[in-house]
Backbone bond lengths (Angstrom), bond angles and torsions (degrees), N, CA, C in turn:
res aa  C-N    CA-C-N  psi(-1)  N-CA   C-N-CA  omega(-1)  CA-C   N-CA-C  phi
1 X - - - 1.482 - - 1.473 110.55 -
2 X 1.287 119.26 -27.94 1.506 121.40 -179.81 1.499 111.15 -55.84
3 X 1.386 116.68 -45.01 1.417 122.40 -176.28 1.610 108.01 -61.57
4 X 1.234 116.99 -39.13 1.461 122.81 179.35 1.497 111.78 -63.94
5 X 1.323 114.03 -42.69 1.455 119.60 -179.31 1.549 109.30 -65.31
6 X 1.308 115.38 -43.13 1.483 120.51 -179.48 1.582 108.35 -62.22
7 X 1.335 118.08 -35.14 1.432 117.63 -178.31 1.505 111.65 -71.26
8 X 1.341 119.97 -34.18 1.481 124.60 177.23 1.525 108.30 -71.41
9 X 1.358 116.65 -39.27 1.461 118.31 -177.55 1.612 108.38 -69.40
10 X 1.334 116.11 -27.11 1.429 116.37 180.00 1.494 109.25 -69.74
11 X 1.425 121.89 -28.89 1.346 122.54 173.54 1.517 115.33 -71.84
12 X 1.352 114.62 -30.11 1.489 120.46 -179.36 1.522 110.62 -77.55
13 X 1.303 112.21 -38.24 1.516 118.36 -167.43 1.523 113.19 -52.42
14 X 1.288 124.96 -37.57 1.512 123.16 -173.52 1.565 106.87 -62.94
15 X 1.345 118.06 -39.81 1.487 119.37 -179.70 1.505 112.63 -64.70
16 X 1.372 114.23 -42.32 1.507 115.63 174.12 1.530 113.71 -62.74
17 X 1.268 113.62 -45.02 1.605 118.26 178.24 1.449 111.48 -59.71
18 X 1.314 117.73 -35.78 1.447 120.35 -179.57 1.524 111.34 -59.44
19 X 1.262 116.97 -26.88 1.493 125.57 -176.38 1.491 110.68 -103.22
20 X 1.341 116.47 10.30 1.512 120.10 -178.69 1.455 120.82 82.87
21 X 1.364 115.02 12.73 1.393 120.60 179.42 1.524 113.31 -118.29
22 X 1.361 114.87 -170.06 1.373 121.01 -179.98 1.533 108.65 -170.37
23 X 1.364 114.78 159.23 1.499 120.39 171.76 1.484 110.99 -123.47
24 X 1.422 116.41 139.33 1.452 118.31 176.37 1.561 106.77 -122.86
25 X 1.299 114.97 137.89 1.377 120.89 176.16 1.560 110.14 -76.49
26 X 1.302 117.43 124.25 1.485 120.55 179.86 1.532 110.86 -95.89
27 X 1.278 114.28 -37.42 1.478 120.48 -177.33 1.552 114.77 175.20
28 X 1.299 115.07 165.15 1.494 119.46 175.94 1.553 104.75 -129.19
29 X 1.349 118.83 127.44 1.424 122.33 -178.89 1.477 111.86 -138.03
30 X 1.300 117.58 103.40 1.449 124.08 175.85 1.523 112.44 60.21
31 X 1.345 116.59 40.12 1.479 123.09 179.01 1.451 115.48 88.88
32 X 1.366 115.46 -1.94 1.528 119.17 178.54 1.556 104.91 -101.77
33 X 1.392 109.90 118.69 1.513 113.70 -179.16 1.545 107.38 -93.09
34 X 1.246 119.36 128.44 1.440 124.15 176.74 1.533 113.06 -104.94
35 X 1.298 115.50 122.00 1.470 123.43 178.79 1.410 114.14 -121.71
36 X 1.345 118.34 159.32 1.358 126.77 169.99 1.532 108.75 -114.29
37 X 1.319 119.91 125.76 1.454 120.07 176.11 1.590 104.90 -91.43
38 X 1.345 111.64 132.97 1.518 120.77 -173.60 1.571 108.45 -114.78
39 X 1.332 113.32 164.55 1.438 123.48 173.13 1.580 109.92 61.27
40 X 1.249 111.88 -133.27 1.477 119.77 -176.42 1.516 110.03 -65.45
41 X 1.304 119.65 -27.30 1.416 120.17 -179.52 1.601 111.73 -73.72
42 X 1.268 118.35 -17.50 1.439 123.28 -177.70 1.579 110.84 -69.18
43 X 1.311 117.02 -37.66 1.420 121.16 -177.40 1.558 112.91 -113.34
44 X 1.343 116.39 11.75 1.440 118.67 -177.49 1.524 108.51 -74.03
45 X 1.337 116.48 141.28 1.505 119.70 178.03 1.537 110.72 -73.04
46 X 1.261 123.53 -18.59 1.471 123.18 178.88 1.581 109.29 -101.98
47 X 1.348 119.87 17.48 1.378 120.63 -175.67 1.592 111.25 -64.42
48 X 1.224 117.52 -31.51 1.561 120.09 176.20 1.444 109.14 -65.25
49 X 1.279 123.35 -38.63 1.461 126.43 176.25 1.482 110.75 -65.77
50 X 1.357 117.05 -45.86 1.523 119.62 174.27 1.492 108.64 -57.17
51 X 1.276 118.72 -46.18 1.427 120.10 -176.29 1.549 112.11 -63.87
52 X 1.259 118.24 -51.43 1.419 123.89 -170.17 1.531 113.17 -79.41
53 X 1.380 115.65 -50.56 1.409 122.65 -172.87 1.571 110.28 -87.81
54 X 1.323 114.72 -18.19 1.470 116.02 178.59 1.551 114.04 -104.41
55 X 1.291 115.02 -71.54 1.411 122.23 -173.50 1.598 109.15 -68.33
56 X 1.267 120.43 -43.30 1.495 120.99 -177.83 1.563 110.04 -70.43
57 X 1.310 114.34 -39.75 1.550 116.75 -177.94 1.490 107.41 -65.48
58 X 1.372 119.89 -43.39 1.469 120.23 -179.08 1.498 115.06 -66.72
59 X 1.458 115.73 -40.07 1.359 120.11 176.32 1.545 113.57 -61.38
60 X 1.297 118.35 -45.38 1.421 125.97 179.08 1.551 112.26 -61.19
61 X 1.368 112.44 -44.17 1.432 114.30 -178.89 1.541 114.00 -66.12
62 X 1.412 116.97 -32.98 1.437 120.64 179.07 1.539 115.56 -91.94
63 X 1.306 112.15 -23.41 1.482 115.63 -179.35 1.531 113.41 -129.50
64 X 1.385 121.51 89.67 1.442 124.45 -170.44 1.523 112.36 -53.16
65 X 1.302 121.97 -23.12 1.442 125.39 -173.92 1.563 111.78 -75.81
66 X 1.373 115.45 -14.77 1.494 122.12 179.63 1.489 108.80 -72.66
67 X 1.393 117.07 120.40 1.488 119.43 176.36 1.483 112.00 -92.47
68 X 1.371 115.14 -40.50 1.452 119.17 -171.01 1.530 105.21 -155.54
69 X 1.458 114.83 156.28 1.400 121.30 171.68 1.553 106.24 -124.45
70 X 1.340 115.38 126.51 1.470 117.73 179.73 1.516 108.28 -125.91
71 X 1.296 112.72 150.70 1.493 119.31 175.76 1.528 109.54 -92.60
72 X 1.335 113.62 139.65 1.463 116.53 -177.32 1.567 106.20 -127.66
């Protein structure tokens, strides 16, 4: 599943990088995807919205086994 998550993140990454941020996969554990937000995303006041309504929504839509996405 980790490879599938990386493929989806690769599709999301250009949009984050355009705003000076990035996302890094830390790990996948029992359907919970752990990511680290980098650059501008790390201190952004809307990072939680990006994480839940952007990254998590896309991962769940493309990988049904994903239960949740959390920032670490």
